C-alpha positions in Angstrom: -101.4 -0.9 32.6 -100.5 -4.4 33.7 -102.3 -5.8 30.6 -100.4 -3.4 28.4 -97.0 -4.5 29.8 -97.9 -8.2 29.3 -99.0 -7.6 25.8 -95.6 -5.8 25.0 -93.7 -8.7 26.5 -95.5 -11.2 24.5 -94.8 -9.2 21.3 -91.1 -9.1 22.2 -91.1 -12.8 22.8 -92.7 -13.4 19.5 -90.1 -11.3 17.7 -87.2 -13.2 19.5 -88.5 -16.7 19.9 -85.2 -17.9 21.6 -85.4 -15.5 24.5 -88.0 -15.4 27.3 -86.4 -12.5 29.2 -83.1 -10.6 29.8 -81.6 -13.5 31.8 -82.7 -16.3 29.5 -79.1 -17.0 28.1 -77.8 -17.2 24.4 -78.4 -19.4 21.5 -75.9 -21.7 19.8 -75.7 -19.5 16.7 -74.7 -16.5 18.8 -71.9 -18.6 20.4 -70.6 -19.8 17.0 -70.6 -16.2 15.7 -68.8 -14.9 18.7 -66.2 -17.6 18.6 -65.6 -17.0 14.9 -65.0 -13.3 15.5 -62.7 -14.1 18.4 -60.6 -16.5 16.3 -60.2 -14.0 13.5 -59.0 -11.3 15.9 -56.8 -13.8 17.8 -55.1 -15.0 14.5 -54.4 -11.5 13.4 -52.9 -10.6 16.8 -50.8 -13.8 16.9 -49.5 -13.1 13.4 -48.6 -9.7 14.4 -46.9 -10.9 17.5 -44.9 -13.6 15.5 -43.8 -11.0 13.0 -42.8 -8.7 15.8 -40.8 -11.4 17.5 -39.1 -12.3 14.2 -38.3 -8.7 13.4 -37.0 -8.3 16.9 -34.7 -11.4 16.6 -33.5 -10.2 13.2 -32.8 -6.8 14.5 -31.0 -8.2 17.5 -28.7 -10.3 15.3 -28.1 -7.3 13.0 -27.4 -5.1 16.0 -25.0 -7.7 17.2 -23.2 -7.7 13.9 -23.0 -3.9 13.8 -21.8 -3.8 17.4 -19.1 -6.5 16.7 -17.8 -4.5 13.8 -17.7 -1.3 15.8 -16.0 -3.1 18.7 -13.3 -4.4 16.4 -12.8 -0.9 15.0 -12.3 0.5 18.5 -10.0 -2.4 19.4 -7.8 -1.7 16.4 -7.7 2.0 17.2 -6.8 1.3 20.8 -3.6 -0.6 19.8 -0.3 1.1 19.4 0.2 1.7 15.6 3.8 0.7 15.4 6.4 -0.6 17.9 9.8 -1.8 16.7 10.1 -5.6 16.7 13.1 -5.3 19.0 10.8 -3.8 21.7 9.2 -6.4 24.0 5.8 -4.6 23.7 5.6 -5.6 20.0 2.6 -7.8 20.9 0.3 -4.7 21.1 1.4 -3.4 17.7 -1.6 -2.8 15.4 0.4 -3.9 12.3 1.7 -7.1 14.0 -1.9 -8.2 14.2 -3.7 -6.8 11.2 -0.9 -6.2 8.6 2.0 -8.4 9.7 3.8 -9.2 6.4 3.4 -9.8 2.7 2.8 -13.6 2.9 0.2 -14.7 0.5 -0.3 -18.1 2.2 -3.1 -18.3 4.7 -1.9 -18.5 8.3 -3.9 -18.8 11.6 -2.8 -17.1 14.8 -3.2 -18.3 18.4 -6.7 -16.6 18.6 -8.0 -18.5 15.5 -7.8 -15.5 13.2 -6.7 -16.4 9.6 -4.8 -13.9 7.6 -3.1 -13.5 4.2 -1.7 -10.8 1.9 -3.1 -9.8 -1.5 -1.6 -7.5 -4.2 -2.1 -6.6 -7.8 -3.6 -4.0 -10.2 -2.4 -1.2 -8.0 -3.9 -2.6 -4.8 -2.2 -4.2 -1.8 -4.0 -5.3 1.4 -4.0 -7.8 4.3 -7.1 -9.7 5.2 -7.8 -11.1 8.7 -10.8 -13.3 9.3 -12.1 -14.2 12.8 -13.7 -17.5 13.8 -17.5 -17.3 14.3 -18.6 -16.0 17.8 -21.5 -17.4 19.9 -24.0 -15.7 17.6 -22.4 -17.0 14.4 -20.9 -13.6 13.5 -17.7 -13.7 11.5 -15.5 -10.5 11.4 -13.3 -9.7 8.4 -10.7 -6.8 8.6 -9.1 -5.7 5.3 -6.2 -3.3 5.9 -4.4 -1.1 3.4 -1.5 1.3 3.8 -2.4 4.6 2.3 -1.0 8.1 2.0 -2.7 11.3 3.1 -4.5 11.5 -0.3 -5.9 8.0 0.0 -3.5 6.4 -2.5 -2.6 2.8 -1.7 1.0 2.2 -0.8 2.5 -1.3 -1.5 4.9 -2.6 1.2 8.4 -3.6 0.2 8.9 -7.3 -0.7 10.9 -7.6 2.5 8.3 -6.1 4.9 7.7 -8.3 7.9 6.4 -6.9 11.3 7.7 -10.0 13.0 11.4 -9.5 11.9 13.7 -6.9 13.4 15.1 -4.8 10.6 12.2 -5.4 8.3 9.2 -4.2 10.3 9.0 -0.4 9.7 5.7 0.3 7.9 5.6 1.9 4.5 3.0 4.4 5.8 1.8 5.7 9.1 -1.8 5.7 8.0 -4.0 2.7 7.2 -7.5 2.4 5.7 -9.5 -0.4 7.2 -12.7 -2.1 6.0 -14.5 -4.2 8.6 -17.2 -6.6 7.6 -19.5 -8.5 10.0 -21.1 -11.5 8.4 -23.8 -13.9 9.6 -26.7 -16.0 8.4 -30.4 -15.5 9.2 -33.2 -17.4 7.8 -30.9 -19.3 5.4 -29.7 -16.0 3.9 -26.3 -14.3 4.1 -26.3 -11.0 5.9 -23.5 -8.5 6.5 -22.6 -5.0 7.9 -19.7 -3.0 6.5 -17.7 -0.4 8.4 -15.0 1.8 6.9 -12.5 3.7 8.9 -8.9 5.1 9.0 -6.3 4.7 11.7 -3.2 6.9 11.9 -0.1 6.8 14.1 -1.2 9.6 16.4 2.3 9.7 18.0 3.7 11.0 14.6 1.3 13.9 14.1 3.6 16.5 15.5 6.6 15.6 13.4 7.7 18.4 11.0 7.9 16.1 8.0 6.7 12.6 7.1 7.1 10.3 4.1 7.0 6.7 3.2 8.5 5.5 0.0 9.9 2.5 -1.8 11.9 1.6 -4.9 11.8 -2.0 -6.2 13.4 -3.3 -9.4 13.7 -6.9 -10.8 16.2 -7.1 -13.6 14.8 -10.2 -15.3 11.7 -12.5 -14.7 11.7 -15.9 -16.3 9.4 -18.8 -16.3 9.1 -22.2 -18.1 6.0 -24.1 -18.8 5.5 -27.5 -20.3 3.0 -28.7 -22.9 2.1 -28.2 -26.5 -0.9 -25.9 -26.3 -2.3 -23.2 -24.0 -3.1 -23.6 -21.1 0.5 -24.8 -20.4 1.5 -26.3 -17.1 3.7 -24.2 -14.9 7.1 -25.8 -14.4 9.5 -23.2 -13.0 9.5 -19.5 -12.1 12.4 -17.3 -11.1 14.1 -13.9 -11.2 17.5 -12.7 -11.9 18.6 -9.7 -9.8 16.2 -8.1 -7.3 16.8 -4.9 -5.4 14.4 -3.3 -2.9 14.6 -0.2 -0.7 11.9 1.4 1.5 12.1 4.3 3.8 9.8 5.9 6.4 10.5 9.3 7.9 8.5 10.6 10.8 9.5 11.1 14.4 11.7 8.0 14.0 13.2 7.8 10.5 14.0 4.4 9.2 15.2 2.6 6.1 15.4 -1.0 5.0 17.1 -2.5 1.9 17.4 -5.9 0.4 19.0 -7.5 -2.6 18.9 -11.0 -4.2 21.2 -12.3 -6.8 18.7 -14.6 -8.3 16.3 -17.4 -7.4 14.4 -20.2 -9.0 11.3 -22.1 -7.9 10.5 -25.4 -9.6 6.8 -26.4 -9.5 6.2 -28.5 -6.5 9.7 -27.9 -5.2 11.5 -25.5 -2.8 13.0 -22.2 -3.9 16.8 -22.0 -4.5 18.3 -18.6 -3.9 21.7 -17.2 -4.9 23.4 -14.5 -2.9 20.9 -12.5 -0.8 21.1 -9.8 1.9 18.7 -7.6 3.8 19.5 -4.8 6.3 17.4 -2.5 8.4 18.4 0.2 10.9 19.0 2.1 13.0 21.9 1.8 13.6 23.5 2.4 10.2 24.1 -0.9 8.5 26.1 -2.1 5.5 26.2 -5.7 4.4 27.3 -7.8 1.5 26.9 -11.5 0.5 28.6 -13.4 -2.2 30.0 -14.1 -4.7 27.9 -17.2 -4.8 27.8 -19.9 -7.4 24.5 -21.7 -7.5 23.8 -24.7 -9.8 20.5 -26.7 -9.7 20.2 -30.2 -11.2 16.4 -29.7 -11.6 15.4 -29.4 -15.2 15.5 -26.8 -16.6 18.8 -26.4 -14.8 19.7 -23.0 -13.3 23.3 -21.8 -13.0 24.2 -18.5 -11.4 27.8 -17.5 -11.7 29.5 -15.0 -9.3 26.2 -13.7 -7.9 26.6 -11.2 -5.2 24.3 -8.8 -3.3 24.9 -5.6 -1.3 22.6 -3.4 0.8 23.0 -0.5 3.2 20.9 1.9 5.0 21.3 5.1 7.0 18.4 6.1 9.2 20.0 9.1 10.8 19.4 10.2 14.4 16.2 10.9 16.2 16.2 14.6 15.1 18.0 14.2 11.8 15.8 14.5 8.7 17.4 11.6 6.9 16.5 8.1 5.9 18.5 6.6 3.1 19.2 3.1 1.6 20.4 1.3 -1.4 20.6 -2.2 -2.7 22.8 -3.6 -5.5 23.0 -7.0 -7.3 26.1 -7.9 -9.2 25.8 -11.2 -11.2 27.8 -12.2 -14.2 25.6 -14.8 -15.8 22.5 -16.9 -15.6 22.0 -20.0 -17.7 18.5 -21.6 -17.9 19.1 -24.9 -19.6 16.8 -27.3 -21.4 17.2 -30.8 -23.0 17.6 -31.1 -26.7 17.1 -34.5 -28.4 17.2 -34.0 -32.2 15.2 -36.3 -34.4 17.2 -39.0 -36.2 15.0 -39.3 -39.2 16.1 -37.8 -42.5 14.3 -34.6 -43.5 15.2 -33.5 -46.9 14.4 -30.0 -48.1 14.6 -28.4 -44.7 17.0 -26.2 -42.9 17.3 -27.8 -39.5 18.5 -26.6 -36.1 18.8 -28.2 -32.6 17.8 -26.3 -29.6 20.9 -26.1 -27.5 21.8 -25.5 -23.9 21.3 -23.0 -22.4 17.9 -21.9 -23.6 18.4 -18.5 -22.0 21.7 -16.8 -21.1 21.7 -13.5 -19.3 25.1 -11.8 -18.8 25.5 -8.9 -16.4 28.1 -6.1 -16.2 30.6 -7.3 -13.6 33.8 -7.6 -15.6 35.7 -5.1 -13.6 34.7 -6.1 -10.0 33.6 -3.4 -7.7 35.3 -0.5 -9.3 32.3 1.9 -9.8 34.5 4.3 -11.8 34.3 1.7 -14.6 30.6 2.6 -15.0 31.6 5.9 -16.6 32.8 6.5 -20.2 35.4 9.1 -21.3 32.7 11.8 -21.2 31.8 11.0 -17.6 28.6 9.3 -18.6 27.5 5.7 -18.0 28.2 3.6 -21.1 27.2 0.3 -19.4 30.5 -1.4 -20.4 32.0 -3.1 -17.4 29.7 -1.4 -14.9 29.5 -3.4 -11.7 26.1 -2.1 -10.7 23.9 -4.4 -12.8 20.7 -4.0 -10.8 20.3 -1.4 -8.1 17.7 0.7 -6.2 18.4 3.6 -3.9 16.1 5.9 -2.0 16.9 9.0 0.1 14.8 11.3 2.2 16.6 14.4 3.5 15.7 18.0 4.3 12.1 17.7 2.9 13.0 16.0 -0.4 12.5 12.4 -1.3 14.5 11.0 -4.2 14.2 7.4 -5.5 16.1 5.6 -8.3 15.9 2.2 -10.0 18.4 0.9 -12.5 18.7 -2.3 -14.6 21.6 -3.1 -16.9 22.5 -6.3 -18.8 25.3 -6.9 -21.2 23.4 -9.5 -23.3 20.4 -11.8 -23.1 20.2 -14.7 -25.5 16.8 -16.3 -26.1 16.5 -19.7 -27.8 20.0 -20.4 -29.1 20.0 -22.8 -32.1 22.8 -25.0 -33.5 22.6 -26.4 -37.0 22.1 -30.2 -37.3 25.5 -31.5 -38.3 24.3 -33.0 -41.6 22.8 -29.6 -42.6 25.7 -27.5 -41.3 26.8 -26.4 -44.7 23.5 -24.8 -45.6 22.2 -24.0 -42.1 23.9 -21.2 -40.2 23.6 -21.5 -36.4 21.9 -19.0 -34.2 24.1 -19.5 -31.1 23.3 -16.0 -29.9 19.6 -17.0 -29.9 16.8 -16.6 -32.3 16.6 -13.2 -30.6 19.2 -11.5 -28.5 18.9 -8.3 -26.4 22.2 -6.4 -26.0 23.1 -3.4 -23.8 19.7 -3.4 -22.1 19.6 -0.4 -19.8 16.7 1.1 -17.9 16.4 3.9 -15.4 13.6 5.3 -13.3 13.7 8.4 -11.0 11.0 10.0 -8.9 11.7 13.1 -6.8 9.3 15.1 -4.7 9.6 18.0 -2.2 6.0 18.4 -1.0 5.7 21.7 -2.8 3.4 22.4 -5.8 5.2 22.1 -9.1 8.4 20.7 -7.6 8.3 17.1 -8.8 10.4 14.9 -11.1 9.3 11.7 -12.8 11.4 10.0 -15.5 11.5 6.5 -17.0 13.7 5.5 -19.9 15.3 2.4 -21.4 17.3 1.4 -24.4 18.7 -1.8 -26.0 19.9 -3.4 -29.2 17.8 -6.3 -30.4 19.2 -8.8 -32.8 16.9 -11.0 -34.9 18.4 -14.1 -36.5 18.0 -14.0 -40.3 19.3 -17.0 -42.1 18.6 -15.3 -45.5 20.8 -12.3 -44.7 23.6 -11.6 -47.1 26.9 -12.8 -45.8 25.3 -15.2 -43.3 26.8 -18.7 -43.4 27.8 -21.6 -41.2 31.4 -20.3 -41.1 30.5 -17.2 -39.1 27.7 -18.6 -37.0 28.9 -16.9 -33.8 29.0 -13.4 -35.3 26.5 -10.7 -36.0 26.4 -11.3 -39.8 23.4 -13.5 -39.4 21.4 -10.9 -37.4 19.4 -7.9 -38.3 20.1 -5.4 -35.4 17.7 -2.7 -34.3 17.9 0.0 -31.7 14.9 -0.1 -29.3 13.9 2.5 -26.8 10.8 4.2 -25.4 11.3 7.7 -26.7 8.9 7.4 -29.6 6.0 5.2 -30.7 8.1 3.9 -33.6 11.0 2.5 -31.6 9.4 -0.4 -29.8 9.4 -4.1 -30.7 5.9 -4.2 -32.1 6.4 -1.5 -34.7 10.1 -1.7 -35.6 10.4 -5.5 -35.7 6.9 -6.8 -36.5 8.3 -10.3 -37.0 7.4 -10.3 -40.7 6.7 -14.0 -41.5 8.4 -13.7 -44.8 11.6 -12.2 -43.3 11.6 -13.8 -39.9 9.7 -17.1 -40.2 11.4 -18.8 -37.3 10.5 -16.0 -34.8 7.0 -15.6 -36.2 6.3 -19.3 -35.7 7.9 -19.6 -32.3 7.4 -16.3 -30.4 4.0 -15.9 -28.9 4.7 -12.6 -27.0 6.7 -9.8 -28.5 6.4 -6.3 -27.1 8.1 -3.5 -25.3 7.1 -0.1 -23.8 6.5 2.7 -26.1 6.4 6.4 -25.2 2.7 6.1 -24.6 3.3 3.2 -22.3 5.9 5.1 -20.4 3.7 8.1 -20.0 0.9 5.8 -18.6 3.3 4.2 -16.2 4.0 7.5 -14.4 1.8 9.4 -12.0 2.3 12.6 -9.9 0.2 14.7 -7.7 -0.3 18.4 -8.4 0.7 19.4 -4.9 4.2 17.9 -5.3 3.8 15.3 -2.5 3.6 12.0 -4.4 5.0 10.4 -7.5 5.1 6.9 -8.8 6.4 4.7 -11.7 5.1 1.2 -12.3 6.2 -1.1 -15.2 5.6 -4.8 -14.9 8.4 -5.2 -17.5 9.8 -2.9 -20.2 10.4 -5.7 -22.7 8.5 -9.0 -22.8 9.2 -12.1 -24.9 7.6 -15.6 -24.7 8.5 -18.4 -27.1 7.9 -22.1 -27.8 10.8 -24.5 -27.7 11.5 -28.2 -28.3 14.1 -30.6 -29.6 14.4 -29.4 -33.1 13.1 -26.8 -35.5 12.8 -27.2 -39.2 12.2 -24.6 -41.9 11.1 -25.6 -45.4 13.6 -24.3 -47.9 11.0 -23.9 -50.6 8.2 -22.0 -48.9 9.8 -21.0 -45.5 7.2 -22.9 -43.4 8.3 -23.9 -39.9 7.9 -27.2 -38.1 8.6 -27.5 -34.4 9.7 -31.1 -33.5 8.9 -32.6 -30.1 7.7 -29.4 -28.5 8.6 -29.2 -24.8 6.7 -26.1 -23.8 7.2 -22.3 -23.6 9.6 -20.0 -21.8 9.0 -16.4 -20.9 11.7 -13.7 -20.4 10.6 -10.2 -19.1 13.2 -7.5 -18.7 13.1 -4.4 -16.4 10.3 -4.7 -13.9 10.3 -1.4 -12.0 8.0 -0.1 -9.2 8.8 3.2 -7.6 6.6 5.2 -5.2 7.6 8.3 -3.3 5.8 10.4 -0.7 7.0 13.6 1.0 4.7 15.7 3.1 5.9 19.0 4.7 
């Protein structure tokens, strides 16, 4: 037996020459193999741990961003929705922080949040951006006023939560989008949270509505240069009226009117008579008449400009909130310099551009006697009417009714005077290459909160005169009469009564206008239909027209028209000027 065991051991030793027994150790090859296996496993484990740690860090930052957005939403909801500015607790007002005003310039508050207002294309919102926190997370809150159907409500131009009398919100419901943004691994990351915040204290009120009526009679601008893009030089308006009302547990109205204003590029705005009121209590204010003349070229002159506004918010339990604003201005002159060429130009009809380049005359001949607005039949014929631009808005007994009105006696665009040496053959266009006479526009929206009970109307009318030096009977001797003008009736009741189709500025008939006017349009019946919107349930209605008539034209020192072929030459072009008439924006909301 012992011999057999020995023989077996020797055979085993021969098969494994590196081992003499069970405790004889390991070879170098075995160690290397074992270490290789260990390193492979360790590398895989380390990679997995690294990925896990990275994912954890990424998830931690993302969770922090989400938590920050949610915390901001809760913070916003915890604030009182609206507190009158006169109340000392105004600091806790949600709107004072996240929708304070309609200022488009960026401002930074004491906490380092930067905010600004944005509007356009049917949208209006206020943006507040926080500084980065310790984790590099930046919060952005975009807040919009909306109605119960989610439609965006644009605040009145006078809305300001930091001013007593102008702080009542246009809606008691806001839609908020909160975005948390951060960077991770050199990439931009974000989390978006959408929510709505309502004025819960108003939920038990029997009725609620938030509406506004805004109207700008005329918008004008002047640019310099000889080719597009032109350089902005001056912008302004002539006659602005704004009214907004809110009815909930605390009805309120605000109204404002401005006679006219002008802002030169790089300069400060000059404003004519202006007034703004807000209640309760009931308020009625007037400002003017005010004569404003600016020496800045193009010079602006406002004559007898006055403004009036009033509101009636009613009592705590009275279902009423009413306001109106009126602008009464006789005339606006937008002047420009004319330096005619001294050289001889044979074979041309020649005109100087004369001051003013634009004249707008309002209806204020008979003072404040509103009865003069009516003709013998009791209607409004526009002659001598004192209410040139006005807006009114009333909410009473479950009905909201808003009105906007614009009326001008005459608008002269690009007046021309014959060069003296050519006076015998060149009749002057002192009423302008184009004039608009008896321009009148009305908009009305009325809702009751009941299906089928809604009114939405928009209309306008005007006479348009086109200077035609070829017209029979036109001569230098009657240069201030209508004999040199083709006169058309323009309105929006049919597709064939707007400027584009009725007065196409035929180059053969109107060479001066065809060469100088770059924009020439007005609202047609299709445009009017597209400007109005209404809900089927009778709770909302709106009318929006950026301008009912639009004209833009080039001007300079002199214009020449070749007598043989009618071609037109503009001498020493200064730039372009734009005149838009009848900008109306009405939105009404009434919920039972």
